[in-house]
C-alpha positions, 0 to 999 in steps of 0.5 A: 500500500502506497501513500494513503489519503482520506477524503472527508465529504460535507456540504459546507457553509458560509464562514462569515456573513459576507459569504452568504450571498456568494454561497447561495449563488454557488448553490443555485448556479449548479444545473444539478439543483435546478434543471432549466431548458436553457443554460443561459438562464442558470446564472441569472436565476441563481443571482435572482434567488441568492439576492432575494434570500441573502438578507433572511439567511444572514439574520439566521447566521447572526443568531449563531455567531455570524457564520457556519462553524462547519468548516472549522469542526470538519477540519478539527475532525480531520485532525483528530482522525489523522491522530487516531489513525496514526495511533492505530498504526495507519499513517494518512493524509486527510483532505476536506471536500465541501460541496458548495463552499471552501474548501471545495471538493475540486480543491481537495481532489487537486491536492490529492493528485498533487500529493500523489496519493495512491490509496484513497478512502472517500468518507462522507460525514453523513451517517445515512445515505441520501441522494441529496447529500452523499449521493450528490457528492459521489456524483460530482466525484464520479464526474471528476474521475471521468474527466481527470486522467491523473485520478485514474491510477488512484485505488479508491474506495467509498464508504456509502453509509455507516450508521450501523458502526458500533462506535458511532452508536456508542458515541451517540448513546454516551452523548444522550446519557450525558444530557439525560443525567441533567434531569431529576428523573432521567428515565422519565425523559422523552427522547426526541430524534430529529432527522433532516427531512427529504421530500417523500418522492425521494424515497417512494420514486427514486428509491432513496434508502434514507428513511429506512436507514434513519429508522434503523439507526434510531432503533440501534441507538435506542438498543445501544442506550438500553434504557426505558425512555420513550422516544419519537422520530420526526423530520425537520426542515420541511419547505414547499408544497410537496409532501416530505417525510413525516411526522414533521418535527414541529408537529410532533413537538406540539403533539408531545406537549399536548400529551403532557410531556414536560422533559425532552431531550432532542437528538440531531440524528443525521448530523455529526457536526454543529451547524445552522440546523442544530444551532439555529433551527433546533436550539432556537426555532424548535425550542420556542415551539416546544416551550409554547407547547408546554415542554419547559425542560428542553435539552439538546444532545450535542453533535458528535463533533470530535468526541473521542469514541466517534473519532475512533469509530471513523478511524475503524471505518477507514481501516476496514475500508482499506482492508476490504475490496474496493467499493466504487462510486458507480456502486454507491450511486445505485438505488434499489428501485430502477428509477433514473435519478439523474436524467441527462437528456437535454429536454428534461428540466425543472428541479431534479431529485439531486437538489442539495440541502441548504440550511435544511431547506431544499429549494423546490423550484422550477422554471415555471415558478420563476416565470410566474413570479416575474410575470404576475408578481404574486410572490409565488417563490415566497409561497413555496418557501425558497425566498422567505 
């Protein structure tokens, strides 16, 4: 085995308030998010959406310190992973590839080729696979591999999802216990798992395994926890007129309040780093919903971040991946259902099922929405949530 690299994949986020507009522009300039009938419309549309959305988005980031901590935490995770792998006898170089902000995936790949990495483990920092997170990054990487001859000699392997990893489950259980012990009666506290939502069509039409993996992951964490607490699983960050995975977090919190639940611990099950959805959406927005519903003892389990048990779990994933037969990008993108997820025909346009998540809100927008907004001025884009 030659020089070994580990590529950590994540979404990325604006480092400071000035980055919010450019970050949004990058997001919506991608034709894989909004497929239009004419390419020349892509950048004007991206500018239009970013311009209208920036002010509200900046206000949300102001509430958590003026920027996303995602890059800082991901790089810290990389440093901790490198150290742990070294302790286990495996020397590696760590690379961070973000989908829509620095350091971009393309930047990480350029550094990988420059460093002459011979064996590469591609590790998404999403425990559960979804076509809107890991799947999107895998598709980009597959494209880069096809276009760049310098990547051909690299013997790479992909870890598509890892929610069953025992160390990860143990880390989550320890973090939950840490919060439960802050209550007078820990066994009576209701455990509320909040996962990032996706449109229901992703699961039913595109065969996305995300919901199944989230449900199984929740059950495994409760099994690892081995406590009598009751629990609920719900999905956050819904937007737009289409049906998303249910129950919705906001509705579930209101229902628990109506049932008389007073003590609640929220577990952000699909996130391994603090970012806008944990720090602002859960800690501020959903806390308000809970308190208004009569749930006054509200605590949130921190994301794993650089928790030692979690970092060791990532290290074990890397070592196992290096020992086992390679798993390729083309394999990672396959769904169980025979549905064409990423249509390439020129005539297909509108929102694709590869739409990226930004701030937990997938922009459910197609070309017709823009035309309606510009012609009628009836605020259709506001109605579907993208420009709130």
